[in-house]
PAGU-286667 format. One record per residue: z, x, y of N, C-alpha, C, O, CB in turn. Coordinates in Angstrom, 1 decimal. Each point is the difference from the previous one (the first is absolute). Glycine has a CB too. Layout:
N
SITE    n_w    n_u    n_v   ca_w   ca_u   ca_v    c_w    c_u    c_v    o_w    o_u    o_v   cb_w   cb_u   cb_v
SITE      Z      X      Y      Z      X      Y      Z      X      Y      Z      X      Y      Z      X      Y
...
This chain:
198
SITE    n_w    n_u    n_v   ca_w   ca_u   ca_v    c_w    c_u    c_v    o_w    o_u    o_v   cb_w   cb_u   cb_v
SITE   10.2    3.1   49.3    0.7    1.1   -0.3   -1.1    1.2    0.6   -1.2   -0.3    0.3    2.7   -0.8   -2.6
SITE   -1.1    2.2    2.5   -0.5    1.0    0.8   -0.7    0.8   -0.9    0.2   -0.4   -1.1    1.4    0.3    2.8
SITE   -2.5    1.3   -1.3   -0.7    0.5   -1.2    1.2    1.1   -0.6   -0.1    0.4   -1.1   -2.7   -0.7    2.2
SITE    3.7    0.5   -0.3    1.2    1.0   -0.7    0.9   -0.8   -1.1    0.6    0.6   -0.9   -0.2    0.7    3.4
SITE   -0.4   -2.6   -2.4    0.9   -0.6   -1.1   -0.2    0.2   -1.4   -1.1    0.5   -0.3    1.2   -2.0    1.8
SITE    0.5    1.4   -2.2   -0.1   -0.2   -1.3   -0.3   -1.2   -1.0    0.6   -1.0    0.3    0.7    2.6    0.4
SITE   -2.0   -1.6   -1.5   -0.1   -1.4   -0.6    1.3   -0.4   -0.8    0.4    0.8   -0.8   -3.0   -0.6    0.8
SITE    3.2   -1.6    0.2    1.0   -0.2   -0.5   -0.1    0.1   -1.8   -1.1   -0.2   -0.5    1.5   -1.2    2.8
SITE    0.6    1.8   -3.0   -0.5   -0.2   -1.5    0.2   -1.6   -0.2    0.7   -0.8    0.6    0.2    3.4   -1.7
SITE   -1.7   -2.7    0.3   -0.2   -1.6   -0.7    1.1   -0.5   -0.6    0.2    0.3   -1.2   -2.4    0.1    0.6
SITE    3.0   -1.1    1.1    1.2   -0.7   -0.8   -0.3   -0.5   -1.5    0.9   -0.1   -0.9   -0.1   -0.7    3.2
SITE   -2.0    0.5   -2.6   -0.3   -0.8   -1.4   -0.9    0.9   -0.4   -1.1   -0.5    0.0    1.4   -2.0    0.5
SITE   -0.3    3.9   -1.0   -1.4    0.9   -0.4   -0.5   -0.8   -1.2    0.7   -0.6   -0.8    0.1    3.3    1.5
SITE   -2.0   -2.5   -0.7   -0.8   -0.9   -1.3    0.5    0.9   -1.1    0.2    1.2    0.1   -2.6   -2.0    1.1
SITE    2.6   -0.3   -2.6    0.4    0.6   -1.2   -1.1    1.2   -0.3   -1.2    0.0    0.4    2.3   -2.3   -1.2
SITE   -0.3    3.4    0.0   -0.8    0.9   -0.4   -0.8   -0.5   -1.4    0.6   -0.7   -0.8    0.9    2.5    2.0
SITE   -2.8   -1.4   -1.2   -1.0   -0.5   -0.9    0.2    0.8   -1.3    0.2    1.2    0.1   -1.9   -1.7    1.8
SITE    1.8   -0.1   -3.1    0.0    1.0   -1.3   -0.9    0.4   -0.4   -1.2   -0.5   -0.1    2.6   -0.5   -0.5
SITE   -1.0    2.2    0.3   -1.3    0.8   -1.0    0.1   -0.1   -1.7    0.8   -0.7   -0.6   -0.8    2.8    2.7
SITE   -1.2   -1.3   -2.6   -0.2   -0.6   -1.2    1.8    0.7   -0.7    0.8   -0.7   -0.5   -4.4    0.7    0.3
SITE    3.6    1.4    0.5    1.1    0.5   -0.6    1.3   -1.1    0.4    0.7   -0.2   -0.9   -1.8    2.9    1.0
SITE    1.3   -3.1    0.8    1.1   -0.6    0.2   -0.1   -1.2   -1.2    1.0   -0.2   -0.7   -0.8    1.0    3.4
SITE   -1.4   -1.5   -2.7    0.3   -1.0   -1.4    0.3    0.6   -1.0    0.9   -0.5   -0.7   -2.3   -0.8    1.3
SITE    0.8    2.5   -1.1    0.3    0.9   -1.3    1.3   -0.3    0.0    0.4   -0.8   -0.8   -2.1    2.6    0.9
SITE    2.5   -1.2    0.8    1.4    0.3    0.0    0.6   -1.6   -0.6    0.8   -0.2   -0.9   -1.0    2.3    3.2
SITE   -0.2   -3.0   -1.4    1.0   -1.3   -0.4   -0.7   -0.2   -1.7    0.8   -0.4   -0.8   -0.4   -1.1    3.7
SITE   -1.4    1.7   -3.1   -0.6   -0.1   -1.3    0.8    0.5   -1.3    0.1   -0.5   -1.1   -2.1    0.5    2.6
SITE    2.3    1.3   -1.1    0.9    0.9   -1.1    0.8   -0.6    0.2    0.2   -0.6   -1.1   -0.8    2.7    0.9
SITE    1.6   -2.5    1.1    1.3   -0.8   -0.1    0.0   -1.0   -0.9    0.8   -0.1   -1.0   -0.6    0.5    3.1
SITE   -1.5   -1.5   -1.8    0.1   -1.0   -1.0   -0.3    0.3   -1.3    0.6   -0.8   -0.8   -1.0   -0.4    2.4
SITE   -0.5    2.1   -2.2   -0.3    0.5   -1.4    1.3    0.3   -0.4    0.4   -0.8   -0.8   -2.7    1.8    1.1
SITE    3.3    0.1    0.0    1.2    0.1   -0.1    0.9   -1.1   -0.5    0.6    0.0   -1.1   -1.3    1.6    2.7
SITE    0.7   -2.6   -0.6    0.8   -1.3   -0.1   -0.3   -0.7   -1.1    0.9   -0.5   -0.6   -0.8    0.4    2.9
SITE   -1.6    0.0   -2.8   -0.5   -0.6   -0.9    0.3    0.5   -1.4    0.3   -0.6   -1.1   -1.8    0.1    2.7
SITE    1.4    2.0   -1.3    0.0    0.9   -1.3    1.8   -0.2   -0.5    0.2    0.1   -1.2   -2.6    2.0    2.0
SITE    3.4   -2.3    0.1    1.5   -0.2   -0.1    0.3   -1.0    0.1    1.2   -0.1    0.3   -0.8    1.6    0.3
SITE   -1.4   -2.8   -0.8    0.6   -1.2   -0.4    0.7   -0.7    1.3    0.7   -0.9   -0.2   -0.3    1.8   -2.2
SITE   -0.6   -0.4    3.8    0.7   -0.8    0.9   -1.2   -0.6    0.6    0.3   -0.6    1.1    1.8    2.0   -0.9
SITE   -3.5   -1.5   -0.6   -0.9   -1.3    0.4   -0.7   -0.3   -1.3   -0.2    0.9   -0.9   -0.2   -0.3    3.5
SITE    0.1   -2.2   -2.6   -0.4   -0.7   -1.0   -1.8    0.9    0.3   -0.3    0.4    1.1    2.5   -3.2   -1.3
SITE   -3.1    2.8   -0.8   -1.2    0.0    0.4   -0.6   -0.9    1.0   -0.8    0.6    0.8    0.9    0.2   -2.7
SITE    0.1   -1.8    2.0   -0.6   -1.1    0.9    0.7    0.3    1.4   -0.7    0.0    1.0    0.3   -1.9   -3.1
SITE    1.7    2.2    2.2    0.5    0.6    1.4   -0.6    1.1    0.5   -0.3    0.1    1.2    2.3   -0.8   -1.6
SITE   -2.2    1.9   -0.6   -1.0    1.3    0.3   -1.2   -0.6    0.5   -0.4    0.1    1.1    1.3    1.4   -3.0
SITE   -1.5   -2.1    0.9   -1.6   -0.2    0.7    0.0   -0.8    1.2   -0.9    0.2    0.9   -0.1   -0.2   -3.2
SITE    2.1   -0.9    2.5   -0.2   -0.6    1.5    0.5    0.6    1.0   -0.4   -0.2    1.2    0.6   -1.7   -2.1
SITE    0.8    3.1    0.5    0.5    1.3    1.2   -1.3    0.5    0.4   -0.4    0.0    1.1    2.8    0.9   -2.1
SITE   -3.1   -0.4   -0.3   -1.1    1.3    0.0   -0.9   -0.7    1.0   -0.3    0.5    1.1    0.2    0.6   -3.8
SITE   -0.4   -2.2    2.2   -1.1   -0.9    1.1    0.8    0.1    1.7   -0.6    0.7    0.9   -0.2   -3.0   -3.2
SITE    1.5    1.8    2.5    1.0    0.2    1.5   -0.2    1.2    0.3   -0.2    0.2    1.2    2.0   -1.6   -1.6
SITE   -1.7    2.2   -0.3    0.0    1.6    0.2   -1.3    0.5    0.9    0.0    0.6    1.1    1.2   -0.4   -3.5
SITE   -2.4   -0.6    1.5   -1.2    0.6    0.3   -0.9   -1.1    1.1   -1.1    0.2    0.5    1.1    1.2   -3.1
SITE    0.7   -2.6    2.9   -0.1   -0.6    0.7    0.6   -0.1    1.5   -0.4   -0.6    1.0   -0.1   -0.1   -3.1
SITE    1.6    1.7    2.0    0.6    0.4    1.5   -0.7    0.7    0.6   -0.6    0.8   -0.6    2.4   -0.8    0.1
SITE   -1.9    0.0    1.8   -0.7    0.4    1.2    1.0    1.3    0.7   -0.5    1.0    0.4   -0.8   -3.7   -0.2
SITE    2.6    2.2   -0.1    0.9    1.0    0.6    1.3    0.2   -0.8    0.5   -0.7   -0.8   -1.4    0.1    2.9
SITE    1.3    1.9   -1.4    0.9    0.3   -0.8    1.5   -0.7   -0.1    0.7    0.2   -0.9   -2.2    1.9    1.2
SITE    1.9   -2.8    0.6    0.7   -1.1    0.2   -0.1   -1.1   -1.0    0.9   -0.6   -0.5   -1.1    1.3    2.7
SITE   -1.4   -0.9   -2.5    0.2   -1.2   -0.9    0.0    0.6   -1.6   -0.2   -0.9   -0.9   -1.0   -0.8    2.8
SITE    1.3    3.2   -2.4    0.2    0.4   -0.9    1.4   -0.1   -0.3    0.2   -0.1   -1.2   -2.1    1.3    1.5
SITE    3.2   -1.2    0.5    1.1    0.7    0.2    0.5   -1.1   -1.1    0.6    0.4   -1.0   -0.4    1.1    3.7
SITE   -0.4   -3.2   -2.5    0.9   -0.9   -0.7   -0.5    0.2   -1.6    0.6   -0.7   -0.9   -0.3   -1.2    3.2
SITE   -1.3    2.6   -2.7   -0.3   -0.2   -1.2    1.0    0.6   -1.0    0.3   -0.6   -1.0   -2.5    0.5    1.8
SITE    2.5    1.0   -0.4    0.9    1.0   -0.7    1.5    0.1    0.5    0.9    0.7   -0.5   -3.0    0.6    0.2
SITE    2.2   -2.2    1.1    1.7    0.1    0.5    0.8   -0.1   -1.1    0.7    1.0   -0.1   -1.0   -2.2    2.2
SITE    0.3    0.3   -3.0    0.9    0.0   -1.3   -0.2    0.9   -0.7    0.7    0.0   -1.0   -0.6   -1.9    0.9
SITE   -1.0    2.9    0.1    0.1    0.8   -1.1    0.2    1.6    0.5   -0.3    0.5    1.1   -1.2   -2.3   -2.5
SITE    1.9    2.4    0.4    0.4    1.6    0.2   -1.1    0.8    0.5   -1.1   -0.6   -0.1    2.4    0.5   -1.8
SITE   -1.4    0.9    2.4   -1.2    1.4    0.3   -0.5    0.6   -1.2    0.8    0.2   -1.0    0.5    0.6    3.1
SITE   -2.6   -0.5   -2.2   -0.3    1.0   -0.8   -0.2    1.0    0.8   -0.7   -0.1    0.9   -0.2   -1.0   -2.5
SITE    1.7    2.5    1.2   -0.1    1.4    0.7   -0.5    1.1   -1.0   -0.2    1.1    0.4    2.1   -1.8    1.2
SITE   -1.9    0.3   -2.9   -0.6    0.8   -0.9   -1.3    0.8    0.7   -0.9   -0.6    0.5    1.9   -1.1   -2.3
SITE   -1.1    3.0    1.8   -1.1    0.7    0.6   -1.2   -0.2   -1.1    0.1    0.0   -1.2    1.4    1.9    2.7
SITE   -2.7   -2.0   -0.6   -1.6   -0.2   -0.5    0.4   -1.6   -1.2   -0.5    0.0   -1.1   -0.6    3.6    1.2
SITE    1.8   -4.5    0.3    0.0   -1.3   -0.8   -1.3   -0.8    0.7   -0.3    0.3    1.2    3.2   -0.4   -1.8
SITE   -3.4   -0.6    0.0   -1.1   -0.6    0.9    0.1   -1.5   -0.8    0.8    0.0   -1.0   -2.6    2.4    1.9
SITE    1.0   -3.6   -0.5    0.0   -1.0   -0.4   -0.6    0.0   -1.4   -1.0    0.7   -0.3    1.2   -1.4    2.7
SITE    0.3   -0.1   -3.2   -0.3   -0.2   -1.3   -1.5   -0.3   -0.3   -0.6    0.3   -1.1    2.9   -1.1    1.0
SITE   -2.9    0.3    1.2   -1.2   -1.3    0.0   -1.3    1.3    0.5   -1.2   -0.3   -0.1    2.9   -2.8    1.3
SITE   -1.4    4.0   -0.9   -1.0    1.0    0.4   -1.4    0.1   -0.7   -1.1   -0.1    0.4    3.1    1.3    0.2
SITE   -1.6   -1.0   -2.0   -1.2    0.2   -1.2    0.3   -1.3   -0.6    1.1   -0.5    0.1   -1.2    3.2   -0.8
SITE   -0.9   -3.4   -0.1   -0.4   -1.1   -0.9   -0.8    0.2   -1.0   -1.0    0.7    0.4    1.3   -1.8    1.2
SITE   -0.4    0.8   -2.8   -1.2   -0.1   -1.1    0.3   -1.1   -0.7    1.0   -0.4   -0.6   -1.4    2.7    0.4
SITE   -1.1   -2.7    0.3   -0.1   -1.5   -1.1   -1.2    0.5   -0.7   -1.0    0.5    0.6    2.0   -2.9    0.8
SITE   -0.8    2.2   -2.9   -1.0    0.3   -0.9   -0.3   -1.3   -1.0    0.8   -0.8   -0.6   -0.1    3.4    1.0
SITE   -2.1   -2.3   -0.5   -0.4   -0.8   -1.3   -0.8    0.7   -0.8   -1.1    0.2    0.6    1.3   -2.1    0.5
SITE    0.0    2.5   -2.6   -0.5    0.4   -0.8   -0.3   -0.9   -1.5    0.9   -0.4   -0.7    0.1    2.3    2.3
SITE   -2.2   -2.1   -1.9   -0.5   -0.9   -0.7    0.9   -1.6    0.1    0.3   -0.6   -1.0   -1.3    2.8   -0.6
SITE    1.2   -2.4    2.5    0.8   -1.7    0.3   -0.5   -0.4    1.6   -0.7    0.7    0.9    3.4   -0.1   -2.4
SITE   -2.2   -1.8    1.5   -0.2   -0.7    1.4    1.5    0.0    0.6    1.0    0.0   -0.7   -3.1   -1.8    0.0
SITE    2.0    1.9    2.1    1.5    0.2    0.5    0.1   -0.2    1.4   -0.3    0.9    0.8    0.8    0.6   -2.6
SITE   -0.2   -2.8    2.2   -0.4   -0.9    1.2    1.7    0.5    0.7    1.1   -0.4   -0.4   -3.1   -2.2   -0.7
SITE    1.8    3.5    2.4    1.4    0.0    0.8   -0.2   -0.8    1.3   -0.8    0.3    0.8    1.6    2.0   -1.8
SITE    0.2   -3.6    1.3   -0.2   -0.4    1.3    1.2   -0.7    0.1    0.9    0.1   -0.8   -3.4   -0.1    0.9
SITE    2.7   -0.9    1.0    1.2   -0.9    0.6    0.4    1.1    0.7   -0.9    0.8    0.4    1.8   -2.5   -2.1
SITE    0.6    2.0    2.0    0.9    0.3    0.9    0.2    1.6   -0.6    0.9    0.1   -0.9    0.2   -2.7    1.7
SITE   -1.5    3.4   -0.6    0.6    1.7   -0.8   -0.5    1.0    1.0   -0.9   -0.2    0.8    0.6   -0.2   -3.6
SITE    1.1    1.7    2.6   -0.2    0.7    0.9   -0.9    1.3   -0.1    0.3    1.0   -0.7    1.7   -2.0    1.2
SITE   -3.0    0.9    0.2   -1.1    1.4   -0.4    0.3    0.8    1.0    0.5   -0.2    1.1   -2.5   -0.7   -2.1
SITE    1.5    2.3    0.4    0.6    1.2    0.5   -0.8    0.4    1.2   -1.1   -0.5    0.3    2.0    1.2   -2.5
SITE   -0.3    0.4    2.9   -1.3    0.6    0.9   -1.0    0.5   -0.4   -1.0    0.1    0.6    2.2    0.3    0.5
SITE   -1.0    0.0   -2.4   -1.4    0.9   -0.6    0.2   -0.8   -1.3    1.1    0.1   -0.6   -1.4    2.7    1.8
SITE   -0.8   -3.8   -1.6    0.1   -0.6   -1.2   -1.2    0.0   -0.8   -1.1   -0.6    0.4    2.8   -0.7    0.5
SITE   -1.5    2.2   -2.4   -1.2    0.3   -0.7   -0.3   -1.6   -1.0    1.0   -0.5   -0.4   -0.2    3.8    0.5
SITE   -1.8   -3.8   -0.5   -0.7   -0.9   -0.4   -0.8    0.6   -1.0   -1.1    0.6    0.2    1.2   -1.7    1.7
SITE    0.4    1.0   -3.2   -0.9    0.6   -1.1   -0.5   -1.0   -1.1    0.8   -0.8   -0.6    0.5    3.1    0.8
SITE   -2.7   -2.2   -0.5   -0.2   -1.1   -1.0   -0.8    0.5   -1.1   -1.0    0.6    0.3    1.0   -2.3    1.5
SITE    0.3    1.7   -2.7   -1.0    1.0   -1.1   -0.6   -1.3   -1.4    0.8   -0.4   -0.7    1.2    3.3    1.1
SITE   -3.1   -3.2   -0.5   -0.4   -1.0   -1.0    1.0   -0.9    0.1    0.9    0.0   -1.0   -2.1    1.3   -0.6
SITE    1.3   -2.2    2.7    0.8   -1.2    0.0   -0.2   -0.8    1.6   -1.1    0.1    0.6    2.9    1.3   -2.4
SITE   -1.1   -2.0    2.1    0.2   -0.5    1.5    1.3    0.1    0.9    1.1    0.1   -0.5   -2.5   -1.5   -0.4
SITE    1.3    1.5    1.8    1.2    0.4    0.9   -0.2   -0.8    1.5   -0.6    0.4    1.0    0.8    2.1   -2.2
SITE    0.7   -3.7    1.0   -0.4   -0.9    1.3    1.3    0.3    0.8    1.1   -0.2   -0.5   -2.6   -1.8   -0.5
SITE    1.4    2.4    2.1    1.1    0.1    1.2   -0.2   -0.8    1.1   -1.0    0.0    0.7    1.3    2.1   -1.2
SITE    0.9   -3.0    0.7   -0.1   -0.7    1.3    1.2    0.3    1.0    1.2   -0.3   -0.1   -2.5   -1.5   -1.2
SITE    0.7    2.5    2.4    0.9    0.5    1.1    0.3   -1.2    0.9    0.8    0.2    0.9   -1.7    2.3   -0.9
SITE    0.4   -3.4    0.0   -0.1   -1.0    1.2    1.6   -0.2    0.0    0.4    0.5    1.1   -2.9   -1.8   -1.5
SITE    3.2    0.8   -0.2    1.4   -0.2   -0.2    0.9    1.4   -0.1    1.1   -0.2    0.5   -1.8   -2.0   -1.6
SITE    0.6    3.1    0.8    0.5    1.3   -0.2    0.6    0.6    1.3   -0.5    0.0    1.1   -1.2    0.3   -2.9
SITE    2.8    0.3    1.6    0.9    0.7    1.2   -1.0    1.4    0.1   -0.1    0.7   -1.0    3.2   -1.8    0.4
SITE   -3.6    1.4    1.6   -0.4    1.0    0.1    0.6    1.3    1.1    0.1   -0.2    1.2   -1.8   -1.5   -2.1
SITE    1.9    2.7    0.3    1.2    0.7    0.5   -1.2    1.2    1.2   -0.6    1.1   -0.2    3.0   -1.5   -2.6
SITE   -2.2   -0.3    3.8   -0.8    0.6    1.1   -1.3   -0.6    0.5   -0.5   -0.9   -0.6    1.6    2.8   -0.3
SITE   -1.6   -1.2    2.1   -1.0   -0.4    0.9   -1.3    0.3   -1.1   -1.1   -0.7    0.0    2.5    1.3    2.6
SITE   -1.1    0.4   -3.3   -1.4    0.6   -0.7    0.3    0.3   -1.5    0.9    0.8   -0.3   -1.7    0.4    2.6
SITE    0.3   -1.8   -3.1    0.3    0.4   -1.2   -1.6    0.6   -0.7   -1.1   -0.4    0.5    3.5   -1.5   -0.6
SITE   -2.3    2.7   -1.1   -1.0    0.5   -0.6   -0.1   -0.3   -1.6    0.8    0.4   -0.8   -0.6    1.3    2.6
SITE   -1.4   -2.6   -2.2   -0.1   -0.1   -1.2   -0.8    0.6   -0.6   -1.2   -0.2    0.2    2.0   -1.3    0.1
SITE   -0.4    2.5   -1.4   -1.0    0.7   -1.0   -0.9   -1.0   -1.1    0.6   -0.2   -1.1    1.1    2.3    1.3
SITE   -2.5   -2.4   -0.2   -0.4   -0.4   -1.0   -1.1    0.6   -1.2   -1.0    0.7    0.2    1.8   -2.3    1.6
SITE   -0.3    1.3   -2.9   -0.6    0.9   -1.1   -0.4   -1.0   -1.1    0.8   -0.6   -0.7    0.7    2.8    1.2
SITE   -2.7   -2.3   -0.4   -0.5   -1.3   -1.0   -1.2    0.9   -1.3   -1.1    0.5    0.3    1.2   -2.9    2.3
SITE    0.5    2.3   -3.7   -1.3    0.6   -1.2    0.0   -1.3   -1.1    0.9   -0.4   -0.7   -0.5    3.7    0.8
SITE   -1.8   -3.7    0.3   -0.2   -0.9   -1.2    0.7   -0.9    0.0    0.3   -0.5   -1.1   -0.9    2.0    0.0
SITE    1.1   -2.2    2.4    0.8   -1.1    0.4   -0.4   -0.5    1.1   -0.8    0.6    0.6    2.4    0.0   -1.6
SITE   -0.9   -2.0    1.5    0.1   -0.6    1.1    1.3    0.3    0.7    1.1    0.2   -0.6   -2.5   -1.8   -0.4
SITE    1.3    1.6    2.4    1.1    0.3    0.8   -0.2   -0.9    1.4   -0.8    0.4    0.9    1.0    2.2   -2.1
SITE    0.5   -3.7    1.3   -0.2   -0.9    1.0    1.5    0.1    1.0    1.2   -0.2   -0.4   -3.2   -1.5   -1.4
SITE    1.7    1.9    3.2    1.0   -0.1    0.8    0.1   -0.9    0.9   -0.9    0.0    0.8    0.9    1.8   -1.2
SITE    0.8   -2.7    0.7   -0.1   -1.0    0.9    1.1    0.6    1.2    1.2    0.2   -0.3   -2.0   -2.3   -1.6
SITE    0.1    2.5    3.4    0.9    0.3    1.0    0.4   -1.1    1.0   -0.6   -1.1   -0.1   -0.4    3.3   -0.3
SITE    2.2   -2.0    1.4    0.2   -1.0    0.6   -1.0   -0.3    1.2   -0.5    0.9    0.5    2.8   -0.5   -1.4
SITE   -2.6   -1.9    1.5   -1.1   -0.2    0.7    0.3    0.8    1.4   -1.0    0.1    0.7    0.6   -2.4   -1.9
SITE    1.3    2.9    1.4    0.1    0.5    1.2   -0.3    1.8    0.1    0.1    0.7    1.0    1.6   -3.0   -0.5
SITE   -1.9    2.6   -1.8   -0.4    1.3   -0.2   -0.9    0.8    0.4   -0.9   -0.8    0.3    1.7    0.2   -1.6
SITE   -1.2    1.6    1.6   -0.8    1.0    0.6   -0.4    0.9   -1.4    0.8    0.8   -0.2    0.5   -0.9    2.8
SITE   -2.2    0.1   -3.3   -0.6    0.8   -1.4   -0.7    1.3    0.6   -0.9    0.0    0.9    0.3   -2.4   -2.5
SITE    1.1    3.5    1.1   -1.0    1.0    0.2   -0.5    0.4   -1.5    0.8    0.2   -0.9    0.2    0.7    3.2
SITE   -2.1   -0.7   -2.4   -0.8   -0.2   -1.3   -0.6    1.7   -0.1   -0.9    0.5    0.7    0.0   -3.6   -0.5
SITE    1.7    3.6   -1.3   -0.3    1.9   -0.1   -0.3   -0.2   -1.8    0.2    1.0   -0.8    2.3    0.7    3.2
SITE   -3.0   -2.8   -3.0   -0.3    0.1   -1.4   -1.0    0.6   -0.5   -1.1   -0.2    0.4    2.0   -1.4   -0.2
SITE   -0.7    2.2   -1.1   -1.8    0.5   -0.7   -0.1   -0.6   -1.1    1.1   -0.2   -0.6   -1.5    2.5    1.3
SITE   -0.7   -2.7   -1.2   -0.5   -0.7   -1.4   -1.2    0.9   -0.8   -0.8    0.9    0.4    1.3   -3.4    0.7
SITE   -0.4    2.2   -2.1   -1.0    1.0   -0.9   -0.2   -1.3   -1.5    0.7   -0.4   -0.9    0.7    3.6    1.8
SITE   -3.0   -3.7   -0.5    0.3   -1.1   -1.3    0.7   -0.9    0.3    0.7   -0.3   -0.9   -0.7    1.4   -0.4
SITE    0.0   -1.8    2.4    1.4   -1.1    0.2   -0.4   -0.7    1.1   -0.6    0.5    1.0    2.6    0.9   -1.9
SITE   -1.6   -2.6    0.9    0.1   -1.2    1.1    1.1    0.2    1.0    1.1   -0.2   -0.4   -1.9   -1.3   -1.2
SITE    0.6    1.7    2.6    1.4   -0.4    1.3   -0.7   -0.6    0.8   -1.2    0.0    0.1    2.7    1.8    0.1
SITE   -0.4   -2.4    0.5   -0.3   -0.9    0.9    1.9   -0.2    0.7    1.0   -0.6   -0.3   -3.9   -0.7   -1.3
SITE    2.4    2.1    2.7    1.0    0.4    1.0    0.0   -0.9    1.4   -0.8    0.5    0.8    0.6    2.0   -1.9
SITE    0.9   -3.7    1.5   -0.6   -0.8    0.9    1.3   -0.5    0.9    0.0   -0.9    0.7   -2.3    0.3   -2.3
SITE    3.3    1.4    1.4    1.3   -0.3    1.0   -0.6   -0.2    1.2   -0.1   -1.0    0.6    1.9    2.3   -1.6
SITE   -2.3    0.1    1.6   -0.6   -0.2    1.4    1.2    0.2    1.1    1.0    0.5   -0.4   -3.0   -2.2   -0.5
SITE    2.0    1.3    2.1    0.6    0.4    0.9    1.3   -1.3    0.3   -0.5   -1.1    0.1   -1.9    2.7    0.7
SITE    3.4   -1.5   -0.7    1.0   -0.9    0.0    0.0   -0.5    1.4   -0.9    0.3    0.8    2.1    0.7   -2.8
SITE    0.0   -1.6    2.3    0.3   -0.7    1.4    0.6    0.9    1.2    0.4   -0.4    1.1    0.1   -1.7   -2.6
SITE   -0.4    3.4    1.0    0.7    1.3    0.7    1.6   -0.4    0.2    0.5    0.3    1.1   -2.9    0.5    0.3
SITE    3.2   -1.3   -2.4    1.4   -0.1    0.1    0.4   -0.1   -1.6    1.1    0.0   -0.5   -1.0   -1.3    3.0
SITE   -1.3    1.4   -3.2    0.4    0.1   -1.8    0.1    1.6   -0.4   -0.1    0.9    0.8   -1.5   -3.2   -1.5
SITE    1.8    2.3   -0.4   -0.1    1.3   -0.9   -1.4    0.8    0.0   -1.0   -0.6    0.0    2.7   -0.5   -1.5
SITE   -1.5    2.2    1.5   -1.3    0.9   -0.5    0.1    0.6   -1.2    0.8    0.8   -0.4   -1.2   -0.3    2.5
SITE   -0.5   -1.1   -2.7    0.0    0.4   -1.5   -1.2    0.9   -0.4   -1.2   -0.5    0.2    2.4   -1.7   -0.7
SITE   -1.0    3.5    0.0   -1.0    0.9    0.1   -0.2    0.3   -1.6    0.9    0.3   -0.7   -0.4    0.8    3.3
SITE   -1.9   -1.4   -3.1    0.0   -0.2   -1.4   -1.0    1.1   -0.3   -1.0    0.2    0.6    1.6   -2.8   -0.7
SITE    0.0    3.3   -1.2   -0.5    1.7   -0.4   -0.2   -0.2   -1.1    0.2   -1.1   -0.5    1.0    2.8    1.7
SITE   -1.7   -0.8   -1.8   -0.2    0.0   -1.4   -1.5   -0.1   -0.5   -0.9    0.2    0.8    3.1   -1.1   -0.9
SITE   -2.2    0.5   -1.5   -1.2    0.0   -0.5    0.0   -1.3   -1.2    0.9   -0.5   -0.6   -1.3    3.5    1.2
SITE   -0.9   -3.2   -0.6   -0.1   -1.2   -1.1   -1.5    0.7   -0.8   -1.0    0.5    0.6    2.3   -3.2    1.1
SITE   -1.1    2.5   -2.9   -1.1    0.8   -0.8   -0.2   -1.2   -1.5    0.9   -0.3   -0.8    0.0    3.5    1.7
SITE   -2.1   -3.6   -0.8   -0.3   -1.0   -1.6    1.0   -1.2    0.4    0.8   -0.4   -0.9   -1.4    2.6   -1.4
SITE    0.7   -2.7    3.5    0.9   -1.3    0.3   -0.2   -0.6    1.3   -1.0    0.2    0.6    2.6    0.6   -1.9
SITE   -0.7   -1.4    1.7    0.2   -1.0    1.4    1.1    0.4    0.6    1.2    0.1   -0.5   -2.2   -2.0   -0.4
SITE    0.7    1.9    2.0    0.9   -0.1    0.8   -0.2   -1.0    1.6   -0.9    0.2    0.8    1.5    2.2   -2.3
SITE    0.3   -3.3    1.6   -0.2   -0.9    1.1    1.3   -0.2    0.7    1.0   -0.2   -0.7   -3.0   -1.0   -0.4
SITE    2.0    1.5    2.7    1.2   -0.2    0.8   -0.6   -0.9    1.0   -1.1    0.0    0.5    2.3    2.4   -0.9
SITE   -0.4   -3.2    0.7   -0.6   -1.3    1.0    1.4   -0.8    0.2    1.1    0.1   -0.6   -3.9   -0.5   -0.5
SITE    2.7   -0.4    2.0    1.1   -1.1    0.5    0.0   -1.1   -0.7    1.1   -0.5   -0.3   -1.1    1.2    2.4
SITE   -1.3   -1.6   -2.5   -0.4   -1.0   -0.4    0.5    0.0   -1.5    0.0    1.2   -0.5   -1.9   -1.3    2.3
SITE    2.4   -0.9   -2.6    0.2   -0.5   -1.2   -1.4   -0.6   -0.5   -0.7   -0.7    0.7    3.2    0.2    0.0
SITE   -2.7    0.9   -2.0   -1.2   -0.6   -0.5    0.6   -0.1   -1.2    1.2   -0.2   -0.1   -3.3    1.1    1.4
SITE    1.2   -0.7   -2.5    0.3   -0.1   -1.5    0.7    1.2   -0.5   -0.2    0.5   -1.0   -1.8   -1.7    0.6
SITE    3.0    1.6    1.2    0.4    1.2   -0.8    1.7   -0.2   -0.7    0.8    0.9   -0.3   -2.7    0.9    2.2
SITE    2.3   -3.2   -2.0    0.9    0.2   -0.9    1.4    0.1    0.4    1.0    0.2   -0.7   -2.8    0.8   -0.3
SITE    1.7   -1.2    2.8    1.1    0.1    0.8    0.7   -1.0   -0.4   -0.5   -0.9   -0.6   -0.2    2.0    2.3
SITE    2.1   -1.1   -1.4    1.0   -1.3    0.0   -0.2   -0.6    1.4    0.2    0.8    1.0    1.8    0.3   -2.7
SITE   -2.3   -2.2    1.9    0.1   -0.9    1.2    1.1    0.1    0.9    1.1   -0.2   -0.5   -2.2   -1.0   -0.7
SITE    1.0    1.4    2.3    1.1    0.0    0.9    0.9   -1.1    0.2   -0.7   -1.1    0.2   -0.7    2.6    0.8
SITE    2.7   -1.6   -1.0    0.8   -1.0    0.0   -0.5   -1.1    1.2    0.6   -1.1    0.2    1.4    2.7   -1.2
């Protein structure tokens, strides 16, 4: 090849990498399909997991191939925001469930135990807003999660020890406030009354 020659086009260009917006568009289609009965909750959870595990646009295409497109302006995925509350009670949330990109965990005069280790996480980064008043709030994160601690405490006990993940796991940003209570965020299962994994 001489200096004046052009570089021949690559006959097999690399697949275009998917953005978070691409994944959110697919998630919106899946949310609509669940709401209209085209998908069962199990099918929805499986496809949503595949959506946020996809690296390329080509990997996203088969997920909604058999579903109608969602064209309504401003429609977003139903899993953008989620809230779990425990007021004068004990609530345990675990197993395979769909967390929101922004999930609020509120405990007042009770106990809230949330296990994210088997949950479907919508995106590479999620934000947990923890609010505990005279209550216990415990969160178990996936083993490969990178946890960012931005929680404040007043007359409270807090232990947020998720730390750095392996680089390929989700980023979980924990914000909020604990007052006259306790908040624990960690990977390990202790005496939290969490169900054993199968």
